[in-house]
C-alpha beads as a LAMMPS data file, in Angstrom:
LAMMPS data file: protein, C-alpha beads

65 atoms
64 bonds

1 atom types
1 bond types

-500.0 500.0 xlo xhi
-500.0 500.0 ylo yhi
-500.0 500.0 zlo zhi

Masses

1 110.0

Atoms # bond

1 1 1 458.805 -96.483 -275.001
2 1 1 457.034 -99.852 -275.004
3 1 1 458.624 -101.071 -278.232
4 1 1 462.146 -100.542 -276.915
5 1 1 461.342 -102.149 -273.566
6 1 1 459.950 -105.204 -275.352
7 1 1 462.977 -105.409 -277.618
8 1 1 465.365 -105.172 -274.680
9 1 1 463.869 -108.324 -273.179
10 1 1 464.212 -110.312 -276.405
11 1 1 467.818 -111.421 -275.981
12 1 1 469.645 -108.292 -277.095
13 1 1 467.574 -108.009 -280.282
14 1 1 468.392 -104.314 -280.617
15 1 1 472.125 -105.112 -280.631
16 1 1 471.806 -106.801 -284.028
17 1 1 471.704 -105.227 -287.472
18 1 1 468.153 -106.460 -288.021
19 1 1 467.087 -104.967 -284.684
20 1 1 468.742 -101.659 -285.518
21 1 1 467.093 -101.595 -288.939
22 1 1 463.691 -102.316 -287.380
23 1 1 464.079 -99.469 -284.867
24 1 1 465.187 -97.081 -287.629
25 1 1 462.253 -98.084 -289.868
26 1 1 459.781 -97.542 -287.017
27 1 1 461.181 -94.220 -285.814
28 1 1 462.911 -92.802 -288.899
29 1 1 465.459 -91.274 -286.540
30 1 1 469.153 -92.091 -286.388
31 1 1 469.453 -90.243 -283.059
32 1 1 466.698 -92.394 -281.500
33 1 1 468.504 -95.477 -282.790
34 1 1 471.768 -94.185 -281.326
35 1 1 470.153 -93.687 -277.912
36 1 1 468.383 -97.056 -278.003
37 1 1 471.655 -98.831 -278.729
38 1 1 473.661 -96.775 -276.244
39 1 1 476.233 -95.536 -278.750
40 1 1 478.177 -92.342 -278.065
41 1 1 478.674 -91.786 -281.799
42 1 1 476.126 -91.779 -284.612
43 1 1 478.828 -93.256 -286.861
44 1 1 478.760 -96.459 -284.824
45 1 1 474.963 -96.645 -285.126
46 1 1 475.210 -96.110 -288.882
47 1 1 477.324 -99.252 -289.262
48 1 1 474.312 -101.276 -288.097
49 1 1 472.248 -99.868 -290.984
50 1 1 474.536 -101.095 -293.773
51 1 1 471.997 -103.761 -294.742
52 1 1 469.126 -101.296 -295.010
53 1 1 467.586 -101.374 -298.458
54 1 1 466.961 -97.865 -299.735
55 1 1 464.658 -97.229 -302.654
56 1 1 466.231 -95.495 -305.623
57 1 1 465.692 -91.734 -305.655
58 1 1 463.384 -90.566 -308.426
59 1 1 462.930 -87.118 -309.932
60 1 1 459.425 -86.790 -308.402
61 1 1 460.960 -87.337 -304.946
62 1 1 462.949 -84.127 -305.307
63 1 1 461.547 -80.820 -303.986
64 1 1 460.352 -78.240 -306.482
65 1 1 462.682 -75.252 -306.852

Bonds

1 1 1 2
2 1 2 3
3 1 3 4
4 1 4 5
5 1 5 6
6 1 6 7
7 1 7 8
8 1 8 9
9 1 9 10
10 1 10 11
11 1 11 12
12 1 12 13
13 1 13 14
14 1 14 15
15 1 15 16
16 1 16 17
17 1 17 18
18 1 18 19
19 1 19 20
20 1 20 21
21 1 21 22
22 1 22 23
23 1 23 24
24 1 24 25
25 1 25 26
26 1 26 27
27 1 27 28
28 1 28 29
29 1 29 30
30 1 30 31
31 1 31 32
32 1 32 33
33 1 33 34
34 1 34 35
35 1 35 36
36 1 36 37
37 1 37 38
38 1 38 39
39 1 39 40
40 1 40 41
41 1 41 42
42 1 42 43
43 1 43 44
44 1 44 45
45 1 45 46
46 1 46 47
47 1 47 48
48 1 48 49
49 1 49 50
50 1 50 51
51 1 51 52
52 1 52 53
53 1 53 54
54 1 54 55
55 1 55 56
56 1 56 57
57 1 57 58
58 1 58 59
59 1 59 60
60 1 60 61
61 1 61 62
62 1 62 63
63 1 63 64
64 1 64 65
């Protein structure tokens, strides 16, 4: 993946919270983030996403039942 290769050469950018958040925003996948950062546990990867701003859930976001 070109994005990850580029990030690897930018002084450990992906090892920071902002790098982790950027990867998660681009991929939308916690497992891809986990693999990119080399973590054996998703819980470790999740700690890097603590600063991620999440929009408030609205009623129209919910599926129809």
